[in-house]
N, C-alpha and C positions, 0 to 999 in steps of 0.2 A: 517793780511793776513794769517798767519798760522791758526788762529782760523777759518777763513772762509773755508779753505781747510778741516779742521777737521770736521766741520759741514756738508760739502758736502759729505765727505766720510761716515759719520754716516748715512746720509739720504739714500745713495745708499745701504748701508748694510741693513738698515731697509726695503727698498723696496724689496730687494732680499729675505730677510727673510719672508716678507709677501707673496710674490709670491710662495715661496717654501711651505709655510703653506697651502695656498689655493690649490696648486697642490696636495699636499699629502692628503688634506681633500677630494678633488674631487675624487681622485683615490680610496681612502678608501670607499667613498660613492658608487662609481660604483661597486666596488667589493662586497659590502654589498648588493647592489641591484641585482647583478648577482647571488648571493648566495641565494636569496629569491625565493623559489619554486613557489610563487604566481605570479611571473613575468616571469617565464620561460615557453616556449611553452610546452604543455603537451606531454608526451611520450606515443606513441600508437603503437600497433601491427597491421600490415596490412595483408590482405589476398587477393588473386586474385580470382575474380569471374570465376568459371570454368564451362565448358560445362557439362551438366548432362548426366550420362550414360543412364538414362531412356529416353533420347530423341529418342531412338529406342528400340523396343520391340522384344525379341527373342523367337522363337518357334522351337522346335525340331521335326523333322520328319524323313522320310526315302527316299532314292533315288529309284525311280521306272521308268519303261519305260512308254511312253505315252500310248501304247496299250499292254495289256497283255491278251493273248488268253487262254481260257480253252478248251483244245482239248480232244475229245473223239471219240470212234468208232461209226460209223453210224449203226452198227448192234451189236446185243448181241453175246457174245461168251466168251471163256476161253482164257486168255492171256497165250501165250506159249513162248514169247520172249520179253525182254525189251532191246532196242538197244542204249539207251542214259542214262546218269547220270545227277544228279543235277549240275548245273553250266556249263554244256557243251555247247559250241557254235555249232549251227547247221545251215545248209543252207536250203533254200527253196527246197522242194521236197525230203528232206532226210527222210529215214524211222526211226520212233521212237519206235513203238511197233508192235507186230504181234499177232493175235489171231488164234485159231484153225479153219481151213477152211473146215474140213471134212463135217460137217453138211450142210454148205452152198453149197458145190459142190453136195451133195446128193439132196438138194432141187432144185438146178439148173437142175439136171438130170430129176427129177420128172416133173418139169415145161416143159422141152423140150419134154418129152414123152406125156404130156397133149396136147401140140401143135400138135404132130403127130396124136394123136387120134382125135382131133378136125378137122384136115385137112381131115382125112378119112371120117368123118361124113359129112363134107361139100361136098366132092366129091360124096358121095352117094346121098345127098340131091339134088345136081345139076342134077344128072342123073334122079332121080325121077321126078323132075320138068320138064325136057325136055320131058320125056316119057308121062306124063299126059297132057302136053300142046299139043303134037301131037294127042293124043287120042281125046281130046276135039275138036281140030280143024277139025278132020276127022269125028266127030259125032259118034264115037264108044261108047263102054260101059262106058268110064270114064265120070263122071259128073262134072260140073263146081265146085261144092263144094269140090270134091276130089282134083281137081287141086289147089284150093285155099289152102287146107291143105298142099299140097306138096310145094307150094310157101312159105308158112309161115315156114315150116320146113327148107327150104333153107335159108331164112333170119336168122332164129335162129342159124343154123349151121355156117353161115358166121360171126355172132356176137360172137359166142362162140370161133371161131378160133381167131378173133381179140383180145378177152380178154385173151385167152391162150398165144398168142404171147406177149402181154403186160406183163403178169405175168412172162413169161420166160425172158423178157428183164430186169425186176426188179431183178429177181434172178441172172441174169448174172452180173448186176451191184453190187449187194450185195456180190457176190463172190470176187469182186475186193476191197471190203472194209475191207478185213482181215488185211491189213497193214495200219497203221496210219502214215501219212506223215506230215512234217512240212509245214504249209501254207505260211511261210515267213522266212527270216533270223532272227536269234535271239538267246536268251539264255534260256536254260531250267531252270526254277525257281523251279519247284517241280515235282516229279513223284508220282502219287497217285494210281498206279497200279503195281503189280508185277506178275511174272509168276505163274500160278496156280490159279489166282484170276478170278472169273467169273464176268463179268461186263455187264451192260445193255446198250442199245443203247443210246448214248448221255451222258453217265456218264463220268465225267472229270477224265482223267488218266494222263494227262501231262499239266502243266502250262508253257506257252511259252511267254517270254517277247520279243516282237518284237524289232528288231534293229531300231535305230533312236534316236531322242532327249531324253536325260535324264531329268526327272522331280523330284522335291522335293514335297513330299506329306506331308502337315502339316494340323493341325486342329486349326482353329481360333475361339476365343470367340465371343459371340454375340455383344460385344462392339466394335469390330474392323472388318471393312469390306472395304478393299482397293478396288480401282478401277481396272477394268480389264486393263492389260497392264502396271500397275504401277511397278516400279523397287524396288528391295530389295537386300540386301547383302546375300551371301550364303557361308558357310564354312563347309567342310566335316570333321567330327571328326577323329582325328588321322592322317590327311593328311595336313601337314604344307603348302604345295603348292597347295592343292586342294581347291581353293576358287575363287570367282568371283561374277558376277552379276546374278540376277534371275529376270524373268519377269512373272507376274501373268497371267496365261492363262485361268484359270477356278476357280470359287468358287461356291460351292453348294448353291442352294436356299432352301435346306431342312436341318434342323439341325438333328444331331444324337439324337435319342430319349433318350439315356442314359446320354451322356456327354453334350448335348446341345451345341455342337460345330459344325463348318462348315468345310467341307473338302475343302482345297485350293491346287491347283497344280501350282507350279512355274517352268517354263522352265529354266534350268540351262545353263549358258554361261561360257566361259573361261575354266579354268582347272577343275572346278567342274563338267563340262559336261562329263568328262571321269571317274567319280567316279563309283566304282563297284555297281551293283544293291544290294539294301538292306542296303547300308551304312547309318550311322547316319549323318544327315545334319541339320545344324542350319540356319534358315532363320531370318534375322534381318530386321524388317520393320520399317521405319521411323514413329515416332509418331508426327503427325502434331500439336497436342495439346500441346506438350512439347518441340517443337523446340526452342521456345523463352525463355525457362527457363534456369536459371543459378543457380549454387550451391554456397552458401556462408555459413560461420560459423553461428551458431545460435546466438552467442554473438555479431555479427555485426548488428543484427536487433535492431532498436530503435523504441519503441512504448511508447510514453508519454501520451497516452489517446486521443490525438487529431490528431496525425499523425503517420504513419508507414513508415519507410524508412531506408536508409543507408547513412553513411558518405563516399562519394567518394573522394579519395585523388588526388590532382593535384600535380604530381611529380615535375613539373616545378617550382611551387611557394611554395610547401610544405604546402598547405592549403587544407581545406576540404570544401565540398559542400554537403548539404543535398539533397538527391535524393529520392523522394517517390517511393515505390515499392509495388507490390501486392504479398502476400505470397500465394503460391499454395499448398505447402506441407511442413511439418516440421518433420525431423527425430530426432534421438537421439543427433547428433552433427551438423547436416547440415540442412539448410533451402533452399527450392527451390522457387525462386522468379522470377518475371518478372519486367522489368523497367530499367535494366542496361544491358550493353553489356558484352560479354565474354572477359576476360582479364583485366577488370577494377580493380583498387586497392581500397579496401574498408577497413575501420577501423574495426578490429576484436575484439579488447579489448579497453575499454575506451570510448566507443561511448557516454555514458551518461554525459561526462564531456565537450563535445565540443559545439561550437556555429558555426553558418554558417559563413564561411570565415575565421575561426580561423587558426592560424599557428600551425603546429604540428611537433614533432620530431618522426621519424620512428625508432622504436626500432630494434636493431640487435638481432640475435638469442641468443647471449651471454647475452644480457640485459634481454631478455624474460625469459631465464632459471634461472636467478638470482631472 
């Protein structure tokens, strides 16, 4: 009986020893398997596909008024007084400059005296015509030919009086042109005449930017021609709060012969509309051809000769999927591609070691620096 118990005890001890052996063996095997880098998911660095800054193109120009008038005197003369300065706000009808009126008043006097002389000749011609008409009617010495001469002299005198009166009216008007007035509210952009300067009729002496909507004047290349009415962003240099939207009002159909660029005028809205004239303004125009582009590291591009694409990481399953892309441009460290969305995670390092659907481990910043 005792021998039977001893044998049973020895059997239990042996079974326990065997179970412990197999447990230790299996644990050791698993540890060895876990330590084998060939069975561990590869460690990769990921990057986020970002929106490209080149999705919009920037052009620098100046703030201008929609209408800028080049004002000048309607008669020639010598400037005797300048009443405004550059940058000054003026109202419609405000005097800007004055020229010497002496010669114009003398000319007006001469024209008026010519009218008086022409009227005297007309009176004499009327009397002669009446006299010869009576003589011809009564059959006296006057001949019909002499009457016709008197009648022609009367017509000539009448026409000369009308011409003299018209000349006098012109001289009278010119005498009022000695003062240059602003034809609208606005800002004096430049003064091109000073006291003592002799100017001709029509010569620009004042540049006036009329009050109204402010516009950004920029020059666009031949490769970019936005539609009329299209919107863009506007920001004024040096003014943190002077920004807003801009709408294309006009684009030239003729290129500048030297720069081969086209003048474009954008109407400024928002805070930018109150920018001072001549301020530097930047117009940001969306580039439709680059709206779908995203920026990724160059190392993320996989091209094995038969395909070109990126490994997109599924954060939920920690797996990767190969996504074909089209390379638009490549910089020193960045590639611009289409085919994936902004914000997607892509494998930046280790792309050549992966397979479709493979599990990966995302490296932390400390692991990358090591």
